[in-house]
N, C-alpha and C positions, 0 to 999 in steps of 0.2 A: 360159537361165541355169543351170538345173540341170546341164546338160552341162558348162558352163564350170566350175562349182564342183567337179564330180566330177573333171574333168581337172586341177584345181588341188590335188587331194588330199582333198576333202571325204569324210568317212566316211559321212555321211548328209545329206540335204537335205529340208526340209519347207516346205510353203507353207500359210500360215494366212490366213483372211479377217480383215483389219484391223478390220472392223466387229464381228466376233465377239469379238476381243481387247478391244474397248472396251465389251463387254456390250450391243451392239446386236443386232438380230435377224440371225442368220447364215443363209446359204443352205445348209442341211444336205442338202437334196435338192431338185432343181427340181420345180416343179409339173408336172402332166400337160401335155405339149406345150410346155413352157417350156425355154429354154436360157439362163438368166441368167449373167452374169459378175460377178466381184468387181470393185469399183471400185479398191480398194487391197489390197495383200497385205503380209504380213510373211514375210520369207524367213529361215529358220533353217538354218544349216549347222554341222556338227560336224567339227572338224579335230583332228589329233594335237597333243598338247601340244608347244609350242616352235615352232609355225608363226609365221612373221614377219608381224605384222599389217600393217605398212606395205607390204611387198612384195605381200601378198595384195590389198590395196585398189588398189595400182597396177596389178596384173594385171587386176583386175575393171574398172577404169576404162578400160583399153585395150580390153577386150572390149565394153563398153557405156558410152560416155561420157555417155549421156543420163540415167543414173541418178545421183542425188545421193548419192554414197557417204560424204559427211560425216555422214549420219545413222546410219551403221553403228556398232554397239557390240560389244564383246567381253567375255566373262566366262569364267572358268576353272571347269570342271565337275570336281569331285573324283571320282577313280576309286573304285568300290565294286563289290560283288557285285550287279550290276544285276538279275539274275534273282531273287535272294532279295529285293531291295528291292521289285520288282514284286509278287511273291507276298505279301509282308508287308502290302501295302495291303488285302488282301482278308480279310474276317472273315465269320463265319456270318451269313446273312441269312434272314429269314422272309418268306414270301409267303402271303397269305391266312391261314387259321387254323392250318394244320398243315404246310406245306411249308417245308423248310429246305434251303438250299444251303450246304454246309460245305466249305471248302478242306481238302485232305488234311493240311496242316500244323497245322490247328486242332482243338481238342477241341470236340465238340458241346456247346452250352450246356445247362444243366440244364433250361431251359424247352422244349428241343426233345424232351425225353423223351415218348414216346408219339406223336410226330409222324412225319412222313415226311422222311428225310434222304437227300439226294443229295450225294455227294462229288464235287467238281469243282474243278479249278484253271483259272485263265485260261490260254489257249493261243493258238495261231495261228489256230484257227477261232473265229469270233465267237460269243460267248454265254457269259457267266459269271453272268448274273443282275443285273449292276449297271446295265445300260442300261434306260431306262424302257420301251422296247418289250418287252423280255424279261420285265420285272417285270409288265407288264400281262397278258401271256399266262400267266405262272405263277399270277397271282391268279385268272384265269379257270379254269384247269385245276383249281386247288385247290377251287373252288366247285362242281365237277361230281361226279356219281356215276359214276365210270369203271369200276366193278367189272365185269369180264368183257367189256369193250368193246375194239374195235380202233381205233387212233388213227393218223391220218396227220399227220406233221410235215413240211410242205412248205417247203423252205429250212432244213434242220435245223441247219446250222452245227456247233456243238459237240455237238449232240444233247440239249441241256439240257431242251427241252420234251418230247421223246419219253421221256427218262429220268424226268422228273417224272410223266408220265402213267403209266408202268409202275409206278413206286413208289406211285402213288395208286390202283393196282388194275387198270389196263388189262390185258387179256389179252395183247395184242401191240401193237407199234408199228412203223410204217414211216417211215423218214427219207429224204427226197429232197433232193438238193442238186446243183448243177452243178459244184461244186468237189470233186475227188477227195480233197483234203486234209481237207475237212469230213467226208466219209464215213469216212475213217480215224479222225478224232478222235471221231466219234459211236460208232463200233464199239468203240474202245479205252475210252472212258468208260463204255459199257454193260458191258463185260467187267469193268472194275475195280469197278463197283457191283454185280456179281453178277447182272446181268439181260441179259447178252449173248445168251442163247438166245431172248429174246422181242423182240429188235430186228433188223430187216432194213433195210439201207440200199441206195439205188440212185441212179445218175445218172438224170436225167429221161428219157433215151431208153430206159433199161432198166426203168423202173418198171412193175410189173404194173398193168394197167387193172382197177380194182375200185372199189367204193363203201365208204365208212366212216361210222359213226355220229358220229364226232368228227374234225374237221379243224382244224388250226391252221397258219397261214402268217404268219410274221414275216419279211417281206422288205422290199420297197420299194413305195410307192404305185403308181409307174408299172408295175412288174412285176405287182402285184395286178390292176390294170385289164386288162393284157394277158392275164392268166391266168384271167380270170373264167369262161370256158367250161370250162376244165380243172378248176378247183377246184369249180365247181358240179356237174360230172359226177362228181367224186370223193366228193361228199357224198350219202349216201342220203336218201331222203324222210324228213322230220322229223328228220334229223340236224342237228347243230349245228356252227357254224364260228366261228372267231375270226381276225381279220385285224389285223396290226399292222405297224409300220415306216412309219406314216403320220403326217405332220405335220398339225397341226390345220387348216392352210390347205388341205390336200388331201382332207379327209374327205368333202366334198360330191361330189368326182369319184368316189371309191371307192364311196360310197353309191349314186350313180346307176348305176354299173356292176353292183352286186350286188342291188339292189332287185327286179329282175325274177325273180330266182331264190330270194331269201331273204325271210322275213318277221320282224317284230319286231326289226329291226336297231337296235342300241343303240350309242351312242358313249360311250366312257369315256376321259377325258383324264388324262394325267400329264405334268407339265412341258410341253414343246412337242409331245408325241406323243399319239396316240390309238389305242385298240383299237376295232374294230367287230366286234360279234358278233351272231349271229342264227340262225334255224332254216330249214332247207331247206323250200321250199314242197312240199307233197304232190303 
């Protein structure tokens, strides 16, 4: 159906879980070994102003007459500076006792004085601090004594966690991501924050094999389970690790995978998500 809409001139097509739209529990990420499907979807398509609604529905009905197109609705979206509107949604945010994420277009609030400020705008690489999983990891980093330590940010995205670690006193940070665009974003964000000389970024295949006293991985539960041997090997004896990107329903699977390597594993929840953190067994 996405192909048909694109061929008919759609500028963008999005699929939403209808259950999520009705505030029921959404499938944000499948459980380990699961491949669930949405029962009902909401299809959103954006067309140029002036597209004939009747002709569009007639063409869609000819493409798939099994769909009840009488439920379709149309609304006009007023044009605006979308990039500016997107950025204007973001305001300074505090994590833990001292860490602040402040967009470049905003002034740091008075209460941020004496704290740690990371300047960051939302971009193409995931991670601006607004998602619960990122917030959980920032809270954890804020509570550590990172002075003089080296930090591994596995699945670095925008580099927000590596940047926070460096601003909180880490001697150096390494960011690893399988998306070259994420590595570019991490490097650029570090340069703009004046800490580019202390951050190195790598694709997984190029990452130097070494051990760190602090490891953080904010990815997906399925990936965390698959990477347990790698992340355990990257954490030095008595070093600490934080794992996130985990739905509450997936916490037991991740705990089971990491308990042989880590002790004192603690689960901290925010919204539907959790962070699991602990210490590498000696």
